[in-house]
C-alpha positions in Angstrom: 3.4 -8.3 -12.0 4.5 -7.3 -8.6 7.2 -5.1 -10.1 4.8 -3.4 -12.4 2.4 -2.8 -9.5 5.3 -1.3 -7.5 6.1 1.1 -10.4 2.4 2.2 -10.6 2.3 2.7 -6.8 5.4 4.8 -6.8 4.1 7.0 -9.6 0.7 7.4 -7.8 2.5 8.6 -4.7 4.3 11.3 -6.7 7.8 9.9 -7.0 9.7 11.3 -10.0 9.4 9.0 -13.0 13.1 8.3 -13.4 13.5 7.1 -9.8 10.2 5.2 -9.8 11.4 3.3 -12.9 14.8 2.7 -11.4 13.6 1.4 -8.0 11.1 -0.9 -9.7 13.8 -2.2 -12.0 16.2 -2.9 -9.1 13.6 -4.7 -7.1 12.7 -6.8 -10.1 16.3 -7.7 -10.8 16.9 -8.6 -7.1 14.2 -11.3 -7.4 16.2 -13.0 -10.2 19.7 -12.9 -8.9 20.0 -11.0 -5.7 22.9 -8.5 -5.2 24.8 -10.1 -8.1 22.4 -8.5 -10.6 21.7 -5.2 -8.8 25.4 -4.5 -8.5 25.5 -4.3 -12.3 22.9 -1.5 -12.3 25.3 1.4 -12.6 27.0 -0.2 -15.7 23.6 -0.8 -17.2 22.6 2.8 -16.7 25.8 4.0 -18.3 25.4 1.6 -21.3 21.9 3.0 -21.7 23.2 6.5 -22.3 26.4 5.5 -24.1 24.7 5.9 -27.5 26.3 8.5 -29.9 23.0 9.9 -31.5 21.8 11.0 -28.0 24.3 13.8 -28.3 21.9 15.4 -30.8 19.3 16.1 -28.2 21.0 18.8 -26.2 22.1 20.5 -29.4 18.6 20.5 -30.9 17.2 21.9 -27.6 19.8 24.6 -27.4 19.3 25.6 -31.0 15.6 26.0 -30.4 16.2 28.1 -27.2 18.5 30.5 -29.2 16.1 30.8 -32.1 13.2 31.5 -29.9 15.1 34.2 -27.9 16.2 36.2 -30.9 12.7 36.8 -32.2 12.4 34.2 -34.9 8.9 33.3 -33.7 7.4 36.7 -34.6 8.9 36.5 -38.1 7.5 33.1 -38.7 4.1 34.1 -37.5 4.1 37.2 -39.7 4.9 35.0 -42.7 2.1 32.5 -41.9 -0.3 35.4 -41.4 0.3 37.0 -44.8 -0.2 33.6 -46.4 -3.5 32.5 -44.8 -4.6 35.4 -42.6 -7.3 36.5 -45.1 -9.4 33.3 -44.6 -12.3 33.0 -42.2 -10.5 32.3 -38.9 -7.3 33.6 -40.4 -5.3 33.9 -37.2 -6.3 30.4 -36.2 -5.0 29.2 -39.6 -1.9 31.3 -39.0 -1.4 29.5 -35.7 -1.4 26.1 -37.5 0.9 27.1 -40.3 3.3 28.8 -37.9 3.5 25.5 -36.0 4.7 23.9 -39.2 7.4 26.6 -39.7 8.3 26.5 -36.0 8.7 22.7 -36.0 12.0 23.1 -37.7 13.4 25.1 -34.8 12.4 23.2 -31.6 11.1 19.7 -32.2 9.2 19.9 -28.9 5.4 20.3 -28.5 5.7 22.0 -25.1 8.1 24.6 -26.5 5.7 25.4 -29.3 2.8 25.6 -26.8 4.7 28.0 -24.5 5.9 30.2 -27.4 2.5 30.6 -29.1 0.7 30.8 -25.7 2.7 33.9 -25.0 2.4 35.5 -28.4 -0.4 34.2 -30.6 -3.0 33.4 -28.0 -3.2 37.1 -26.6 -3.3 38.4 -30.2 -6.1 36.0 -31.1 -8.0 37.2 -28.0 -7.5 40.8 -29.1 -9.0 40.0 -32.5 -12.2 38.5 -31.1 -11.4 34.8 -30.5 -12.3 33.3 -27.1 -9.3 32.5 -25.0 -10.3 28.8 -24.6 -10.6 28.4 -28.4 -7.3 30.1 -29.0 -5.6 27.8 -26.5 -7.3 24.7 -28.1 -6.0 25.7 -31.5 -2.5 26.2 -30.1 -2.6 22.9 -28.3 -3.7 21.1 -31.5 -0.9 22.7 -33.5 1.8 22.1 -30.9 2.1 18.4 -31.7 3.2 19.2 -35.2 6.5 20.3 -33.8 7.7 16.8 -32.6 6.2 15.1 -35.7 7.9 17.2 -38.4 11.7 16.9 -37.9 13.9 17.6 -36.1 12.2 15.7 -33.3 13.7 14.8 -29.9 11.4 11.9 -29.5 12.4 10.5 -32.9 16.1 10.7 -31.8 15.3 8.7 -28.6 13.2 6.1 -30.5 15.8 5.6 -33.3 18.7 5.4 -30.9 17.0 2.9 -28.6 15.5 0.7 -31.3 18.3 0.8 -33.8 16.1 2.5 -36.4 17.5 5.0 -38.9 16.9 8.5 -37.4 17.1 10.0 -40.8 14.5 7.6 -42.0 12.2 8.6 -39.1 12.7 12.3 -39.9 11.7 11.7 -43.5 8.7 9.6 -42.4 7.4 12.3 -40.1 7.1 15.1 -42.8 3.9 13.9 -44.5 2.0 12.9 -41.3 2.9 16.3 -39.8 1.6 18.2 -42.8 -1.6 16.0 -42.8 -2.2 17.0 -39.1 -1.9 20.7 -40.2 -4.3 20.3 -43.1 -6.8 18.3 -40.9 -6.8 21.0 -38.2 -7.2 23.8 -40.7 -10.2 21.9 -42.1 -11.7 21.8 -38.6 -11.1 25.6 -38.3 -12.6 26.2 -41.8 -15.7 24.1 -41.1 -16.3 25.8 -37.8 -15.4 29.2 -39.0 -18.8 30.3 -40.1 -20.8 28.7 -37.3 -18.6 30.3 -34.7 -18.3 33.6 -36.6 -14.5 33.5 -36.5 -12.8 36.8 -37.5 -11.0 37.3 -40.7 -8.5 39.8 -42.1 -10.0 42.8 -43.9 -7.9 42.2 -47.0 -5.6 39.8 -48.6 -1.9 40.5 -48.2 -0.2 42.0 -51.3 2.6 40.3 -53.2 5.0 42.9 -51.8 3.9 42.1 -48.2 4.3 38.4 -48.8 7.8 38.9 -50.3 8.9 41.1 -47.4 7.6 38.6 -44.8 9.4 35.8 -46.6 12.6 37.8 -46.7 12.4 38.5 -43.0 11.8 34.8 -42.3 14.4 33.5 -44.6 17.1 33.1 -42.0 14.8 31.1 -39.8 13.6 28.9 -42.6 17.2 28.1 -43.4 17.6 26.2 -40.1 15.4 23.2 -41.1 17.0 23.2 -44.5 20.4 22.9 -42.9 19.2 20.1 -40.6 17.0 18.1 -42.9 19.1 18.7 -46.0 22.2 17.5 -44.3 20.7 14.4 -42.7 18.4 13.3 -45.6 21.1 14.1 -48.1 23.5 11.8 -46.2 26.1 14.7 -45.7 26.0 14.7 -41.9 24.7 12.5 -39.0 21.8 13.8 -36.8 24.4 14.7 -34.1 26.5 16.7 -36.6 23.4 18.4 -38.0 22.3 19.4 -34.5 25.7 20.9 -33.7 25.5 22.8 -37.0 22.1 24.1 -36.0 23.6 25.5 -32.8 26.5 27.1 -34.7 24.0 28.7 -37.2 21.7 29.9 -34.3 24.7 31.5 -32.5 25.7 33.2 -35.7 22.3 34.7 -36.1 22.0 35.7 -32.5 25.4 37.3 -32.1 26.4 38.6 -35.6 23.1 39.1 -37.5 20.5 40.2 -34.9 22.9 41.1 -32.1 20.3 39.9 -29.6 22.4 37.4 -27.7 24.5 38.1 -24.6 26.6 35.9 -22.4 24.1 36.2 -19.6 21.2 35.0 -21.8 23.3 32.3 -23.3 24.2 31.0 -19.9 20.5 30.8 -18.9 19.8 28.9 -22.1 22.6 26.5 -21.4 21.2 25.9 -17.9 17.7 25.2 -19.2 19.1 22.9 -21.9 21.1 21.0 -19.2 18.0 20.7 -17.0 15.8 19.4 -19.8 18.5 17.0 -21.1 19.3 15.8 -17.6 15.6 14.9 -16.9 15.4 12.9 -20.2 18.7 11.2 -19.7 17.9 10.2 -16.1 14.7 8.5 -17.4 16.6 6.7 -20.1 19.4 5.6 -17.7 17.0 4.2 -15.1 14.7 2.7 -17.8 17.6 0.6 -19.0 17.6 -1.2 -15.6 13.8 -1.8 -15.9 14.3 -2.9 -19.5 16.9 -5.5 -18.3 14.3 -6.9 -15.9 11.7 -7.1 -18.6 14.1 -9.0 -20.8 14.7 -11.6 -18.0 11.0 -11.9 -17.3 10.1 -12.3 -21.0 7.4 -9.6 -20.5 7.6 -8.4 -24.2 7.1 -11.9 -25.6 4.3 -12.6 -23.2 2.5 -9.4 -24.1 3.0 -10.2 -27.8 1.6 -13.7 -27.4 -1.4 -12.4 -25.4 -2.3 -9.8 -28.0 -1.9 -12.1 -30.9 -4.1 -14.7 -29.2 -6.9 -12.1 -29.2 -6.6 -11.5 -33.0 -4.1 -12.2 -35.7 -5.5 -9.5 -37.9 -2.8 -6.9 -38.6 -5.2 -3.9 -38.4 -6.8 -5.1 -35.2 -3.3 -5.5 -33.6 -2.3 -2.0 -34.7 -5.5 -0.5 -33.3 -4.8 -2.3 -30.0 -1.3 -0.9 -29.9 -2.6 2.6 -30.6 -5.2 2.3 -27.9 -2.6 1.2 -25.3 -0.3 4.1 -26.2 -3.1 6.6 -26.0 -4.5 5.3 -22.8 -1.1 5.3 -21.0 -0.2 8.6 -22.6 -3.1 10.2 -20.8 -1.5 9.3 -17.4 2.3 9.3 -17.9 5.2 11.3 -19.5 5.6 10.3 -23.1 9.4 9.9 -23.0 9.1 7.4 -20.2 6.3 5.6 -22.1 8.4 5.4 -25.3 11.4 4.0 -23.4 9.4 1.5 -21.5 6.9 0.4 -24.1 8.8 0.5 -27.4 10.9 -2.6 -26.4 7.8 -4.3 -25.2 5.7 -3.7 -28.3 8.5 -4.1 -30.9 8.2 -7.9 -30.9 4.5 -7.6 -31.5 4.9 -5.2 -34.5 7.6 -7.4 -36.0 5.4 -10.5 -35.8 2.7 -8.7 -37.8 5.2 -7.6 -40.4 5.2 -3.8 -39.7 8.2 -2.0 -41.1 10.3 -0.6 -38.2 10.2 3.0 -39.4 6.4 2.8 -39.9 6.0 1.3 -36.4 8.1 4.2 -35.1 5.9 6.9 -36.7 2.8 5.2 -35.3 4.3 5.2 -31.8 5.5 8.8 -32.0 2.2 10.1 -33.5 0.1 8.4 -30.8 2.3 9.7 -28.0 2.3 13.2 -29.5 -1.5 13.2 -29.5 -1.5 12.2 -25.9 0.3 15.5 -25.1 -3.0 17.3 -25.7 -5.3 14.8 -23.8 -6.3 15.3 -20.2 -5.7 14.6 -17.4 -1.9 15.0 -17.7 -1.5 16.4 -21.3 1.7 18.4 -21.0 0.7 21.0 -23.6 -2.6 21.7 -21.9 -0.8 22.4 -18.6 1.7 24.6 -20.3 -1.0 26.7 -22.0 -3.1 26.8 -18.9 -0.1 28.2 -16.9 1.0 30.6 -19.6 -2.5 32.0 -20.4 -4.4 31.5 -17.2 -7.2 29.7 -19.0 -8.8 26.8 -17.2 -7.6 23.3 -18.2 -11.2 22.0 -18.5 -12.3 24.9 -20.8 -9.4 24.2 -23.2 -10.1 20.5 -23.2 -13.8 21.2 -24.0 -12.9 23.2 -27.2 -10.2 20.7 -28.2 -12.2 17.6 -29.1 -12.9 18.4 -32.8 -9.1 18.8 -33.3 -8.4 15.7 -31.3 -10.8 13.7 -33.5 -9.2 15.1 -36.6 -5.7 14.1 -35.4 -6.8 10.7 -34.4 -8.2 10.3 -37.9 -4.8 11.2 -39.3 -3.1 8.7 -36.9 -5.3 5.8 -38.1 -4.9 6.8 -41.8 -1.1 6.8 -41.4 -1.2 3.5 -39.4 -3.3 1.6 -41.9 -1.8 3.1 -45.1 1.9 2.7 -44.6 2.8 4.3 -48.0 2.0 7.7 -46.5 4.7 7.4 -43.9 7.2 5.4 -46.0 7.0 7.4 -49.2 9.7 9.9 -48.4 12.1 7.4 -46.7 11.8 5.2 -49.8 12.4 8.1 -52.2 15.4 9.3 -50.2 17.0 5.8 -50.0 16.4 4.9 -46.4 14.3 1.9 -47.5 14.6 -0.3 -50.6 
């Protein structure tokens, strides 16, 4: 417990997560075997990163950067708007549906929040929505991105836990769509009481056809990624590299909106984001080695099971742990640290690994929009200038709806496992 206390203390004092995890892990190992163990740290860090599917992450990030830069966001928003803009609260519905379309480009909640915070939030304010409500809608929709594939956090989970990444991608589709439907229901229910604006007329078939045509090149990207992976044609890493090639083709040849200077800036941003994630993974491998020696995962599993052997109670406890820690810590670090700890527990209650992965990922994604350290809230606050507390105050109906989806997916495993079973990832 002293090692865990040291980790918490280092985080409280503001040390970067990767270094805090690494220092705590080295101290823990030194208590077991002195310098003999700690000298193996560098090799453990390398082994933690020497996993082929991790190569998919920088490619997915770069593809999202390119697609965002060449104006794909506005085309997808236009398509969503002609489909649902005529409803009460039409632009809020558009925000949600655009999040579904945009999820196939970035796979990152903060990227969605930043993109829509700069584009849709100002437009919603111009049409009569309050800024805090517009930000709340954007925050709620942003977590659809890492739920519907491709998803960076799914790549990390699948690689570390030895779970099929394609299976996780397939399992994320229905829960992601359920989140969208739940949030649109919240908008519809509150539309009349809050007097939300609506479009003056329904879009014509010609306008819908034109918007779809303009968005077709963007909609092809998730088809390439998901079709290739789920069809067994390519691996996630190969699909990610194809996504970059397709994005470059659009940016250079089709739209002519990409220059060497902008591409260089995107490569730098991709390297920074990837470097941060990989540093956390590398140092977390040392900490995970200490946890294995200390039998911490087994002890936690035994403690939880001593409280209750009921499967649903145990799942609810796991969700509560993930949500609570997710309010205080980066979700990538949580996933890397807690997935190996909680896996023995979910295996003992008979949870299918892909189903367990979706529960972990959904819970951590929801924590991206919960204060005090919800990353999406901070992004939207910085981009729009709206106060964090005002956004959080308008967010609670969406938060409750998404928690409802989480528990439905957790307790009814067929929702998450339907597509993986149909596509052959499960028997």
